[in-house]
N, C-alpha and C positions, 0 to 999 in steps of 0.2 A: 425888329419884328420877329425875325427867325428865332432870336434868343427867347422871346416870350413864349412862342409856340413850343420850343423845346422844354422850357420849364413846366408848362402845362402838361405836356406829354409825360415828363418824368414824374410829376406829381400824381397823375392818374395811374401810372404804373405802380408807384409805391402804395397807393390806396388799394389797388387790386391785389398786390402781394400780401398786404397786411390782413385782408379779408379772407382770401382764398388759399393761401399757401399752406401746404401740409406741414411745413416747418413750424409755422405758428400754431397750427391746429394740434400738433403733438404736445404742446405745453398745457393743453386743457386737462382739468382734473378728471380722474376716472369717476364715473357715476355708479354708485352701488345702491341698489334699492333693497331695503330690508323688509321682508314680509313677516310680520309678527302676529302671535296669537293672543298674548296676554301682557302686552306692554314690554318695556325695556327691562330685561333681566340682567343678571351679572354676566350671562353669556354674551349678550350684545355689548356690554361695557368692555369686556375683554376683547371682543372682535374689533370694535371701533378703535380702541386705544392702540392695539397692536398694529392694525392695518394702517392707521394714520401715521404711525412712526416709520412705516416702510414704503408707503405709496402716496402719491399726491391724489387725494380722494375726497369726494363729498358724498354724503349719505342722504337718502330720502327714506324716511321711516313710514311705513304703511301698517298700522296696527288694526287688526280685525276685532280686538276686544272680545274674543271668544264668540264671535258672530259669524257663522258660515256664509251668510248672505253678504256681509261686509267683505269677507275674504274673497268671495267670487268677484265682487266689484273691483277690489284692489288688483286682482290678477288680470281682469279685463283691461284695466287702465295701463297695464304694462305695454300693450300694443301701441300706445301713443307716446311712449317715452323713449328717449335715447339712453340706453342702459349698457354699461360695460359688464355688470355682473349682478346677479340676484342672490341675496342671502335669505334662507328660510329657517324659521325656528320651529322645531318640533315635527312630529309625524303627521299630524293633521294638515298643517300648512304645506309640508313637503309633498304629500300625496295630492293635495289639491292643485299644486303647481305642476307637478311632473306626471301625475297618474301612477298607476302600478306598472310593474314590468310587463304584464300581459294585457294591460289596458292603458297605454300611455296617452298623455295629452299632446296637442300640437307643440307645446313648448319644448317637450323632450327632444324633438327632432329639429329645433330651431337653431339659430346662430348666437344666442345669448347664453353664456355659461351660468351655472348656479352652484352654490356651496350651501349645504345644509348643516345644521347644528342641532344638538339636543334631540336626536332621533334614537330611540332606545334599541331598536332592532331592525336595521334596514332590510335584512333578508326576511325575517319573520313577518314584517308588515308589507312585504312584496314591493318595496320601492326598487329593489334590485333582486335578481335571481342569481343563483349560483352559476348560471350560464351566461350572465350579462357580460357583454364585451364592450362595444363602442357606446359611449354616453357623453352628454354635454354637461355633466355635473359630477361633483365629488362631495365629500362631507365627513362628519365626525359623529360617532356614536358616543353617548355619554354614560351608558349604563355599565356598571361593573358586571362581568359575566355572571349569569344566574347561578352557576355551580360555585363560584367564589362567594357570592352572597349567602347561599345556602350553607356552605361550609362555615362561614362566619357565624351564622345563626346557631349552628350545631355546637359551637364553642360556648354558647351561653348556657349556664346551669338552669335546670328546671324547665326547659322548653321541649315539650313533647308534642305540642300541637300548634299549628299556625293557621290563622284566619286571614284571608286576603280580601280587603275591602276595595272595590274598584268600580270604575264607571264603564258599564258594558258598551257605551257608545264610542269609546276611544280605543281604536285598533291596537295601539301600542300597549295599553293597559290590559286588554284581553290576552294578547300574546304573552305578556309577562306573567300574568296569573296562570295561564295554562302551562307555561314552561316551568314555573316554580312547582306547580302541582305534580308535574311529570317527574320531578326530582325527589319527591317525598319518599318513595320506596328505597331509593339509594341511601338516604340518610336516616331512614327509619323514624321519620317525623311525619305525623299526620298533617295534611294540608286540606283545608276546606275553603271553598270560594263563596264570597258574600257580595254579590253585585248590588249596587245601589238601585233603588227603585227609579223607574223612568216615568215622569209625568210631563205631558205635553212635549214629548220628544227631548226632554232635558233631565239630567240626573237630579234626584231630589235629596237635598241635605236633610230633610225631615226624616228620611229613612235611616239615618245614622243611629238614632236612639234605639230603634227596634233591632237593627243589626247588632249593636253592642250587647243588648240583652240576650239575643240569640247566641252570640259568641260566648257570653258568660255561662249560659245554660249548657252549651256544648263543651264546656271545659277548655276553651281556647286559652293558651298561655301567652301568645304573642300575636299582635296584629301587624301584618305586613302592608306597607303603603307603597304601591307601585308608582312608576313614573307617569303620573296621570295629572293633567293640568287641573282638572276639577278637584281631585283629591288634594293636590298641593295647595290650591287656593283656599280650600275648605279645611285645611289640616288642623287649625286651632280647635274647631268644633269637634272633629273626628278624634283627635288626640285626647282632648279633655274628657270626652265621653268614654273612651277606652280606659284611660288611666283611673277614672273614677270607679271603674269596675275592676281595677287592679290588673288590667290586661296591658302588658308591655307593648311598646311600639318600635318597629324597625322600619326605617325609611330607606328607599333605594335612591333618594335624591337628598341634597343637603338642606334645602329651604325648610322643610318641616322640622328638622332638628334645630336649626339656628333660630327660627322665628316662631315655631309653634309648639316647642317643648316635647317633640318626639324624643324617645330615649336614645336611640343609637342607629347608626347606619354605616355602611362602607360605600363611599361615593366617589364619583369624579366631580371635581369642583366645576360649577358652571363657568366661572371666569376663565379657568384653564382650558375648558372645552372651546370657549369662544376664541381664545388666543390661537388654539390649534386650527380651528376653522379659518381664522384670518391668515395663518401661515399658508394654508392651501389656496386661499384667495390671492395672496401675494404671488404665489407661483403662477397662477393663471394670468394675473394682470401684468406682472413685471416681465414675464417671458413672452407675452403675447402668444401663448401656446395655441396651436391650431385646435379648433373646437373638437375635432375628431380624436385628438390625443389627450383630452382631459381624463380619459379612462386610465391613462398611465399614472395619474395621481390617485393613490389608493384611498378607499373609504375604510376608515379604521377608528377604533376607540383610543382613548389615552392608555398609556402603558403603566401609569402609576395611579394608585387609589388612596383614599384617605379614610381612616376610621374617625368618626366624630361621636362623642358621648356627651349628652346633656346632663350635667351634674344636678341641676335643679329637678329634672325629671326623675333621676335616680333617687334623690332624697324623697320626693313625693311618693314614689313607688316602694321605697325602702328596699331597693334592689340595685346592686352594683355588679357590673360585668366583672369577669375574672381579672386578676392582676395582669395576666398575660395579654389581655386585650387592652386594658387601661394604659399599659406601658407604651403601646404603639398608637394611642389615640390622641386626637386633639380634644381636650376637655373644655367645654364651654359652659357658661352659666356661673353661678356663685359657687366657687370651690372652697368656701370657708365655712366654719361652723358658727360664725357670729352674725349670721344673716339677720 
């Protein structure tokens, strides 16, 4: 009888240990929630593939599909989830989660760390200030410095004027447009801003045709496409309209060049940016770093950039960048004359 009681007691103890022991709990996968703006991009692919190879992790993807109301609901739902880290894509999502440096959200002072990716200008968009110290997040900027981009444009023959088409509702797009315009005097190239029309609080793609005609009348040589989610998703329409007026296109991101026939750009590849963000997430998750010390992990861009030239666009425009640029560029499209 005593033996049976002992067996029951031992069984109960083993059940208790298997349920409540921190030893067993430590084998649980890290839970990373991914707040996205326009679906899974190459940045998220790079992030998930790298982090999965380094950390035992599972992902929950919350895609706002460019809807700020949906984004607000996703952020609200975080309160009811057990989360080890939040990943954010882009300036719009990152500002919605963290707020600005001078108007922070409650999340910014919470106990869940965050890593952002594909933010063009963390200081310019006021996600952080130059005086920022303690923070519960880190991240990666994907935009090649504006002066490097401008210098690249200045290497193109026949470019005396630049027109920037942008969405005035996207903070990062406005910041980029203003910074590029500020550099115009230094490089002796005229820069004119062409904001898309806003209808029912949304940018209107219908305004592209009128903007293109205005650019042509203004004698614009090159249209600059900023890191703007709306511009990127609408790039086929924008690029086609510009090229039909013989206006070249320079993109600050790679997707319009690869998928929408933009002519050229100097970019940080999304996939590599995602990998770099994952490296920072790995530092947070693997080291179990104290939330107050995440500020020791720097917010920074990639250190290497890539020229991309779309040969099909070059043929259409009958314009080829200088050999000095082509020699260091990735050439995409049909690079033969027997098309």
